[in-house]
Each structure stands twice: as C-alpha cells, then as structure tokens.
C-alpha positions in Angstrom: 10.5 35.1 -5.9 8.9 33.2 -9.0 10.0 29.8 -10.1 9.9 28.9 -13.7 6.9 26.6 -13.1 4.9 29.3 -11.7 1.7 30.3 -13.4 1.5 34.3 -14.1 -1.4 36.3 -15.0 -1.0 39.7 -16.0 -3.3 42.7 -17.4 -2.5 45.5 -19.4 -4.0 49.0 -18.6 -6.2 49.1 -21.6 -6.9 45.2 -21.6 -5.3 44.6 -24.9 -1.7 42.9 -25.0 0.8 44.5 -27.3 4.4 43.4 -28.4 5.7 45.1 -25.4 3.8 42.9 -22.9 5.0 39.7 -23.5 6.1 36.5 -21.7 8.1 33.5 -22.5 6.5 30.2 -22.4 8.6 27.2 -21.9 8.0 24.1 -24.0 7.5 22.0 -21.0 7.9 22.4 -17.3 11.5 22.2 -15.9 12.7 19.6 -13.9 11.6 21.2 -10.6 7.9 21.0 -11.6 7.8 17.5 -12.3 6.0 15.1 -10.1 8.1 12.4 -8.3 8.5 9.1 -10.0 7.7 5.7 -8.8 8.4 2.3 -10.2 5.3 0.4 -11.5 4.0 -2.6 -9.5 2.6 -5.6 -10.9 -0.7 -7.5 -9.5 0.2 -9.5 -6.6 -1.4 -12.6 -5.2 -0.8 -14.3 -1.9 -2.8 -17.0 0.5 -4.8 -15.9 3.3 -2.7 -14.9 6.5 0.6 -15.1 4.3 2.7 -11.7 4.1 3.9 -10.5 0.9 7.0 -8.2 0.4 7.1 -6.3 -2.6 10.1 -4.1 -3.9 9.8 -0.5 -5.8 11.7 2.5 -6.5 10.9 6.1 -6.1 12.7 9.2 -7.1 12.4 13.1 -7.9 14.2 15.7 -9.7 14.9 18.0 -7.0 13.9 16.2 -3.6 16.2 13.5 -2.3 14.8 10.2 -2.3 15.2 10.1 1.4 12.8 13.2 2.0 10.0 12.1 -0.1 7.0 11.1 1.6 5.2 7.7 0.9 1.6 7.2 1.8 -0.5 3.8 1.1 -4.1 3.7 0.8 -6.5 0.5 0.6 -9.6 0.0 -1.5 -10.7 -3.1 0.9 -9.2 -2.5 4.6 -10.8 -6.0 5.5 -8.6 -7.9 3.0 -5.8 -5.6 3.1 -5.9 -3.4 6.7 -4.1 -0.2 6.4 -2.3 -1.3 9.6 -1.0 -4.1 7.7 0.6 -2.2 4.9 4.1 -1.0 5.9 6.5 1.1 3.5 10.1 0.4 4.7 13.4 1.0 3.2 15.7 4.1 2.6 16.4 6.3 -0.4 15.3 5.1 -3.5 14.9 1.4 -2.9 11.7 0.8 -0.8 9.5 -2.3 0.0 5.9 -2.3 0.7 4.8 -5.4 2.9 1.2 -6.3 3.0 -0.4 -8.3 5.5 -3.9 -9.5 4.8 -6.4 -9.4 7.4 -6.7 -12.4 9.3 -8.6 -15.2 7.8 -9.6 -12.9 4.9 -9.7 -13.7 1.2 -10.9 -11.4 -1.7 -9.0 -8.6 -3.4 -8.0 -5.0 -2.6 -6.3 -2.3 -4.8 -3.6 -1.1 -2.9 -2.2 2.7 -3.8 1.0 3.9 -3.1 1.4 7.7 -3.3 4.7 9.7 -3.3 4.7 13.3 -2.3 8.1 15.8 -3.1 8.9 19.0 -1.2 6.9 21.2 -3.9 3.7 19.0 -3.0 3.8 17.1 -6.4 2.4 13.8 -6.2 3.0 10.5 -8.1 0.7 7.2 -7.6 0.7 3.7 -8.4 -1.8 1.1 -7.8 -1.7 -2.5 -7.8 -4.2 -5.5 -7.1 -3.5 -7.6 -4.0 -5.6 -11.1 -4.6 -5.7 -12.9 -1.1 -6.6 -16.8 -1.9 -8.5 -18.6 1.0 -6.6 -21.6 2.6 -7.8 -24.4 4.4 -7.6 -23.7 8.2 -7.8 -27.2 10.1 -10.4 -27.3 12.8 -9.1 -26.5 16.2 -10.2 -28.3 19.2 -11.6 -26.2 22.3 -11.5 -27.9 25.5 -13.2 -27.0 28.9 -9.8 -26.7 30.5 -9.8 -30.2 32.1 -6.8 -32.2 31.1 -7.4 -35.6 29.4 -5.5 -38.2 31.3 -5.9 -41.9 30.5 -3.8 -44.7 31.3 -2.2 -46.5 28.4 -2.8 -49.8 29.6 -6.8 -48.9 30.3 -7.5 -49.7 26.5 -9.5 -48.1 23.8 -11.1 -44.9 25.2 -14.1 -42.8 23.8 -13.2 -39.5 24.1 -16.5 -36.8 23.5 -15.5 -33.7 21.9 -18.3 -31.3 22.6 -17.0 -28.3 20.5 -15.1 -27.7 17.5 -14.2 -24.4 15.8 -13.8 -24.3 11.9 -11.3 -21.3 11.7 -12.0 -20.9 8.2 -15.7 -19.9 8.8 -15.2 -17.3 11.7 
C-alpha cells in the first residue's frame, strides 16, 4: 500500500498523458513524511578534563520520542572522543554529556542525528571548545619512602624526575 508521501511514476500506453491520466499533488508532504525535530544547541566551552552536560529536545509527528534513534559524531575524536559523548534521557527531553579527551585542548564539531521509524533524519551540530588548563606537576618516586626525623634539621631532598602532565 502506498502512503501519501510515496513518489509514484506512471506511464500511459501511448506515452502522452491525458486528462484521464491525472494524479493529485499535495502542496507539502503530510506529517508522516516530515523528518524528526531536534532543538538547536549553541556552541559550548569547557576546560580540559571537565565534563559538560547539554540538554536538548527531540520529537517527531508519527514516531514516539522514546522510539527515536539518536546518534552522535565528532569531527575531532582526540578532543571529543566518541566514547566520551553519551546521550541520556527518555522521551523528548535528552541530555548529551561530553567528556573531553584527557589533557586535550582544541575544538570539535559534535553532530547529533535523530532518526524516526520511516528512516527520516534530522541533525544539529555544535562546536565544543576545550580550553587548556594548568596541570600542576606531579612527583614520580622510586617507590622508596622518604623518612626523615623532625629533629634532624633541614634536609636536602633530590627529586630526580618531574612530570609536567600538561605536556603529555
């Protein structure tokens, strides 16, 4: 059975259409043919290693929001790895949580795509800007404890190796 949004091609026996060979054209596709909707998401910014949660809504004329399929993509999977982009929520109200790559700074375009039961899709893209943050240096020891009695006076300690986590 045809739906009102299906495209139909027809031919007449002599190749010439006549008044008897007519079809009705709808001025616009009916709601069943419309793609799903997704609310726009503004550009986002965060500090490195800082998670951000962004609310958005989805909907569709014929597919319940709980049955819509939501997919994500990232233009830079180092700054915004796919494993760090999680969509949660039920029905129309959703949240996308973006966890930047560890110690990464830069920008990525995140795209959220919504697909309905008729395979119609809608997408929205937004930029995630991750700003570098100062990471204090950390001390790597050889595993031996440093024990000095308090009464022994000033003690010079040689730290053989410093690691600056912001340069890894």
